[in-house]
Each structure stands twice: as C-alpha cells, then as structure tokens.
C-alpha positions in Angstrom: 129.7 96.2 198.8 130.3 97.9 195.0 130.8 95.5 192.7 128.0 95.0 190.9 128.2 91.7 189.2 126.9 89.6 191.9 124.3 92.2 191.3 123.6 91.1 187.6 124.3 87.5 188.0 122.3 87.2 191.1 119.0 88.8 188.5 120.3 86.9 185.4 119.6 83.6 187.6 116.7 84.8 189.1 114.9 85.9 186.1 113.5 82.9 184.6 111.2 82.6 188.8 110.7 85.9 188.6 108.9 86.6 185.7 107.2 83.3 185.8 105.7 83.7 189.3 105.0 87.3 188.5 103.2 85.8 185.4 100.8 83.5 187.0 100.0 87.0 188.8 99.9 89.1 186.2 98.4 87.2 183.5 100.0 89.7 181.3 103.5 89.6 179.3 103.9 93.3 179.3 103.2 93.9 182.6 105.3 90.5 184.4 108.2 92.1 182.3 107.7 95.7 183.8 107.4 95.0 187.4 110.2 92.2 187.0 112.5 95.6 185.8 111.3 97.8 188.5 112.3 95.0 190.9 115.4 94.7 189.1 116.5 98.9 189.7 114.8 98.7 193.2 117.2 95.8 193.7 120.4 97.8 192.6 119.6 100.5 194.7 119.2 98.1 197.8 121.3 95.5 197.9 124.9 96.9 197.3 123.8 98.8 201.1 122.4 96.1 202.7 123.8 93.5 201.3 121.8 90.3 198.9 118.3 88.6 200.3 118.2 84.9 201.3 116.0 84.2 198.3 117.0 86.7 195.6 114.1 85.4 193.7 111.6 85.9 196.3 112.9 89.2 196.7 112.3 90.3 193.0 109.2 88.5 193.3 107.4 90.5 195.9 108.9 93.9 195.1 107.6 93.1 191.5 104.4 92.5 192.5 104.1 95.0 194.7 104.7 97.5 192.5 102.7 96.7 189.5 100.1 96.7 192.2 100.6 100.0 193.2 101.5 101.8 190.0 98.0 99.7 188.6 95.9 101.2 191.7 97.3 104.6 190.5 96.5 104.6 187.0 93.0 103.7 187.8 93.2 106.1 190.9 92.0 104.2 193.2 94.4 105.5 195.8 97.4 107.1 196.9 100.9 105.5 195.9 102.3 104.4 199.1 105.3 105.9 200.4 108.2 104.6 199.2 109.8 102.7 203.0 106.3 100.7 202.9 107.5 99.5 200.2 111.4 98.5 200.9 111.2 97.7 204.0 110.9 94.2 203.3 112.1 92.6 206.2 110.4 90.3 207.9 107.4 90.4 204.6 110.9 88.8 203.3 111.6 85.9 205.3 107.5 85.3 205.4 107.1 85.1 201.7 110.8 82.6 201.6 108.5 80.1 203.4 105.9 79.8 201.1 107.3 79.8 197.4 109.2 76.5 197.8 111.0 74.7 194.7 107.9 73.3 193.2 105.9 75.8 193.0 109.0 77.7 191.2 109.7 74.7 188.9 105.7 75.4 187.7 106.2 79.2 187.0 109.6 78.3 185.3 107.6 76.0 183.1 104.4 77.9 182.5 106.9 80.4 181.5 109.3 78.9 179.3 105.5 77.2 177.3 104.1 80.1 176.1 107.1 81.0 174.5 106.6 77.6 172.8 103.2 78.9 171.7 102.6 76.7 168.9 100.2 79.4 166.9 103.9 81.5 166.9 106.4 80.8 164.5 109.7 79.5 165.6 111.7 82.5 165.4 109.0 84.3 167.3 108.9 81.4 170.1 112.8 81.9 170.1 113.2 85.6 169.9 110.0 85.6 172.8 112.2 83.7 175.0 115.2 85.1 174.8 113.3 88.8 175.3 111.1 87.6 178.3 112.9 84.3 179.9 117.0 85.6 179.1 115.9 88.9 179.2 118.3 89.4 176.1 117.4 93.0 175.2 115.7 94.0 171.8 119.3 95.3 170.0 120.8 91.9 171.2 118.3 89.5 170.1 118.4 91.5 166.7 122.1 91.8 166.4 121.9 87.8 166.7 119.6 87.7 164.0 120.9 89.6 161.2 118.0 92.1 161.7 117.4 96.0 162.0 116.3 96.5 165.5 112.5 98.0 164.7 112.2 94.6 162.7 112.8 92.1 165.9 111.1 95.2 168.2 107.5 93.9 166.0 108.2 90.0 166.5 108.5 90.4 169.3 105.2 93.3 169.7 103.8 89.6 166.9 104.7 87.5 169.3 102.8 88.9 172.8 100.1 89.8 170.6 99.7 86.5 169.9 100.1 84.9 173.7 98.2 87.4 174.8 94.9 86.8 173.0 95.4 82.9 172.9 94.3 83.1 176.3 96.3 80.3 177.4 96.0 78.8 181.1 97.7 80.3 183.8 97.5 77.5 186.9 99.9 74.3 187.1 100.1 71.9 184.3 99.0 68.5 185.0 100.9 65.4 184.7 100.2 64.8 180.8 99.9 68.7 180.1 104.0 68.9 182.0 105.1 65.6 180.0 103.5 67.7 176.5 105.3 71.0 177.3 108.5 69.7 178.8 108.5 68.0 174.8 108.2 71.7 173.2 110.5 73.7 176.1 113.0 71.3 174.8 112.2 71.8 171.1 112.6 75.6 171.8 116.1 75.5 173.4 117.0 73.1 170.3 115.8 76.0 168.4 117.6 78.6 169.7 121.0 76.6 170.0 120.8 75.8 166.3 120.0 79.7 165.5 123.6 80.0 167.1 124.9 77.3 165.7 123.8 77.4 161.9 125.7 80.0 162.3 128.6 81.3 159.1 132.2 81.6 160.0 131.4 85.8 159.8 128.7 85.3 161.6 129.8 83.1 164.4 131.1 85.1 167.0 128.0 87.6 167.2 125.4 84.5 166.9 127.9 82.1 169.7 125.6 83.8 172.4 122.9 82.4 171.3 124.2 78.7 171.9 125.5 79.5 175.2 121.9 80.6 176.1 120.7 77.6 175.5 123.2 75.4 177.1 122.2 77.9 179.7 118.0 77.2 180.1 119.5 73.4 178.6 121.0 72.9 182.4 117.7 75.0 184.0 115.9 72.4 183.0 117.4 69.7 184.0 117.8 71.2 187.3 113.8 70.6 187.5 113.6 68.0 186.2 116.4 66.0 186.9 115.6 62.5 186.0 114.2 63.2 182.5 117.0 61.5 180.4 115.8 63.1 177.4 116.4 66.5 179.3 120.2 65.0 180.0 120.7 63.9 176.6 119.0 67.6 175.4 121.6 68.9 178.1 124.5 66.4 176.8 124.1 67.0 172.9 124.4 70.9 173.4 127.4 70.5 175.6 129.0 67.9 173.3 128.5 70.7 170.6 129.8 73.6 171.3 132.8 71.7 172.6 134.2 71.9 169.0 133.5 75.5 168.4 136.9 77.2 168.2 138.3 74.1 166.1 134.8 74.5 163.2 136.4 77.7 161.7 139.6 78.7 160.1 141.2 82.3 160.4 139.0 83.5 156.2 135.8 82.1 158.0 135.9 79.2 155.7 134.2 75.3 157.4 136.2 73.3 158.7 135.1 69.0 158.8 135.3 67.4 162.1 137.7 65.3 160.8 139.7 68.5 159.9 139.6 70.0 163.1 142.2 70.9 165.8 141.1 68.6 168.6 143.8 70.3 170.8 141.3 73.6 170.5 137.8 71.1 171.7 136.6 72.4 175.3 137.2 69.3 177.5 135.9 70.7 179.9 132.5 70.9 178.6 133.1 67.6 176.6 133.4 65.8 180.6 130.3 67.4 181.2 128.7 66.1 178.1 129.9 62.4 178.4 128.6 62.4 181.7 124.6 63.2 181.1 124.7 61.0 178.2 126.1 58.1 180.4 123.3 59.0 183.4 120.9 58.7 180.9 121.8 56.0 179.2 121.7 54.0 182.0 117.7 54.8 182.1 117.3 52.3 179.1 114.0 55.3 177.9 116.1 55.8 174.5 114.7 59.1 172.5 116.3 61.0 169.6 117.9 63.7 172.1 119.7 60.8 173.2 120.5 59.6 169.8 122.1 62.4 168.6 124.1 63.0 172.0 125.6 59.1 172.0 126.6 60.1 168.5 128.6 63.9 169.6 129.5 61.0 172.2 131.8 58.9 170.1 133.2 61.5 168.2 133.5 63.5 172.0 135.8 60.4 172.7 138.3 59.4 169.0 141.7 61.1 170.2 141.7 61.0 166.5 140.0 60.9 163.1 140.7 57.1 162.1 139.8 56.2 165.9 136.0 57.6 165.0 133.8 54.7 166.0 131.8 54.9 162.0 130.0 51.1 162.8 128.2 51.9 165.9 127.5 55.5 164.3 126.0 53.3 161.8 123.8 52.0 164.1 122.8 54.4 165.9 121.6 56.3 163.1 119.7 53.1 162.0 118.1 53.6 165.2 117.7 56.8 164.5 115.6 56.4 161.8 113.4 54.0 162.8 112.2 56.5 165.9 112.6 60.0 163.6 111.7 59.0 159.6 114.2 61.7 157.7 115.4 62.5 154.1 118.0 64.2 156.6 118.8 61.8 159.1 119.4 59.0 156.4 121.2 61.8 154.5 123.7 61.7 158.2 123.6 58.3 157.3 125.1 58.1 154.5 128.0 60.3 155.8 128.6 56.6 158.5 128.4 54.3 155.9 130.6 55.4 153.7 133.3 55.4 156.4 131.8 52.1 157.3 131.2 50.1 153.9 132.3 52.3 151.0 131.1 55.6 148.8 129.1 53.7 146.5 127.1 51.7 149.4 126.9 55.8 150.9 125.9 56.9 147.4 123.7 54.3 146.8 121.6 54.9 149.9 120.9 59.1 148.7 120.2 58.1 145.1 116.6 57.4 146.6 116.4 61.2 148.3 117.1 63.4 145.6 113.4 64.5 144.8 112.6 65.6 148.6 116.0 67.1 148.8 116.5 68.9 145.6 116.3 72.4 146.7 119.4 70.8 150.3 122.3 72.2 150.4 123.9 69.6 152.2 122.5 66.6 150.1 124.8 68.1 147.0 127.2 68.3 148.8 127.8 65.0 150.5 127.1 63.2 147.2 129.4 65.6 145.5 132.2 64.2 148.0 130.8 60.2 147.5 131.4 60.8 143.9 135.2 62.2 144.1 136.2 59.5 145.6 134.8 57.0 143.2 136.9 59.0 140.7 133.4 60.5 138.9 134.5 64.0 138.9 132.3 64.9 136.1 129.6 64.1 137.9 130.8 65.4 141.3 131.8 69.2 139.4 127.3 69.2 138.6 126.9 68.0 141.9 129.2 70.8 144.0 128.2 73.5 141.5 124.4 73.0 142.4 125.7 72.9 146.1 126.8 76.8 146.0 124.1 78.0 143.9 122.0 76.1 147.2 124.5 77.9 150.3 123.3 79.2 153.1 126.1 81.5 153.8 129.4 82.6 152.5 131.2 80.4 154.2 129.1 77.1 153.1 130.5 78.6 149.2 133.9 78.4 150.3 134.4 75.1 151.6 132.8 73.7 148.1 134.2 75.2 146.2 137.7 73.8 148.2 136.3 70.8 146.3 136.2 72.0 143.0 139.8 73.3 143.4 141.4 69.8 144.5 138.7 68.3 141.2 140.4 70.9 139.1 143.9 69.7 140.1 143.5 66.3 140.0 142.2 66.7 136.3 145.0 68.7 135.5 147.5 66.0 137.4 146.4 63.1 135.4 146.2 64.7 132.2 150.0 65.4 132.2 
C-alpha cells in the first residue's frame, strides 16, 4: 500500500482521541503533542507495509505513550532506551489495548482536551489558536495565515496559552455530570468562535480563512457524535452547515459583499443545506429550545426559500423575539429589526433601533442598517450621514465597498430627482 492519503485521513480523525488520552497520561500539553507526533512518524513507517491497525487511535495512543515514556527515562538516565523492535511489535498488545479503550473513555478524553483549550483564563483568540493547534493539528504557519498574523506572533500566542494552562493546574480526571454540562457549553462556544473567525473574513481573505469554517464544522460533527442526544449540539452543527452552505455566493468577483437577498441561490451547497435542515428538525423535536437552535432555525428559513420573496419573515421576526428573551442584546435587536422592516416596514424598524444608538455608537452594522432604513424612507441626507459613519467604522475593505455602493445609489437618485 503506497498511497498515503488514507494514512493522513486516519491520523487526522484519530488525533483528538489520541492526544486526549496522552494528555491524561502525561498531564502536559507539550508532552502529549510530541508523543502523538512521534506515533504518527511510526505510523507513516509501519502502516504502508503492514496495513492499518484495527483501531488507529488505540495504536497511536499505545505507541505514543511508549515512546514518550522511553524518552523520559532516557532523559532521566534511569535506564537505557529499549530496542526499537520492542516498541514496534504491537500485534498482541494492540488487540488487548483496543479491548480496553471503549467509546465512553474516548469521549471523556476528547471533551477534556477541548475543554482545556477553552480555559476561561485564556482570551478567545488564544482559545481558538490552541484548539486549532492541539485538537485539529493545524501547523503554526497555517493558523498564522488564517489569522493574518506573522508565524512568530502566532507561535508566541500558542506558547502563552500553553503556559497559562500549565499554571492553572487543571484536573485531568473524568468530569462529573455537572462539569460535563459546563464543559460542553464552553466547547460549543469555542467551536462557534472558530467558525466566526472564518465566516467574518472579507472578500480578499475569505479563501485564506475558509478552512476555519470547515474545521469548526468538523469539530461540531465530532462533538455531535459524542453527544448524539443534545439538541443544542444538533442546533450548533446545523447552524454552521446552513451558514457555510452559502459561502460560494457571499462575495462577487471583486471581493465585495453580496447581501442574502441578492445572492445567486443556485450556488448554495444543497447537500450541506439538507444535512443542516435534517439536524435542526431533529433538534426541534426535543422541545428544549436554545440559542444555537434558534439561530439555526432562522438560517433554515432562509435556506428553504427558493427566492428572496419566499422568505417567511414573520416567522423570523418571532424567532428573533424568542432569542431576545433568551439572550437580550442590542445586536440581537438590530438583527430583528431587519425582519421587522420586511414585515411592518422601515419606519417600525427604525423606531426599534433608535434606542440602541448609544450602545452601538461604534458598531459598523448599526449605521449600515440605519442608513438602509433611512434610504428606504427617502431621508437621503440622514442616510448619507449614517453611511459615512459606517464606512469610518468598517472592519474590512469589503464592508466599506458595500456601503459605498449605497452612497453611489443615493447620489444617482438625488441627481435623478434634480432633473
């Protein structure tokens, strides 16, 4: 067997299980990561000749553990390094280990690994970087490229995150039911942050950061396999799938943002949409509503509309209302106002967002949305002021370009009215 593609897929799939178990053994992120890398090198040498083991994760855990123990012994000069054959003769030992490693043990190891990356003492950017490095196995260069920072800066960020985790003295025992619930929420939030880091990219960086969205979806699917009856994890996975399904239609050839109503819906990924719709329908049957489910339900209504005019804006308004009760936020109210403008008109929507002005005084989207409502009402001078403020607050060139399109339209309309 000379094709190594299957080995790469197996190593990627087994990584969270193997690193999680090795972390439990050695209680040190660097040691666990190095042990896994050494096991991968052995796999690249062994598997093409002998074929894949029955349980790749179990094989990697055992080999990584043995090699790491040997390295520790050698460094401490307690005893000589054993012969390579003693480490590589895995047939009987592998079978016995595979019998002992069951699904629940894997689940706890993976959850523990993900939770460590979500340590509350770490800033969100460090949580994401650490998860992508330790759980997903992306290289520092890949992560730095996705975050548009230098490799040295990203290396520093990850090193600081590992140091904080080490200093925190986190427990490594199996979490109890309460801790598991808390950890699950933290892990879900981390995956959502990873996705948003990719999804919020502008047109000129969208391709570079697209892998972050794909990796977040992979992690969400992994979490869903571990917690198959959790409706919020179903909702989270559905939300990411439904949002990412529109990736090919979100920017034009010049990198400018294309709003949802103007997107070419034939470019949407229908297979991804079908998976997302099935998941959110399943989650809703549990009748345990949560924020991810509500957001996924809103995305599902957009996905089900063959044309923009088919969108059920009344239902979207109601869903945003439910989310306002569950997670009160001026940004949620701002999003709801867009639905209100479709149902009850721009005047009602403008009345809804005016009280948010002081709290969203530095928020790009507030002024973009306000300008759009004012433009619909024919209040061009006020709209122009709002759009100018939005451009000043734009986070990306794509956002600024999109607002300039509105300004250009205002100027054309004003010129036409003066004739």
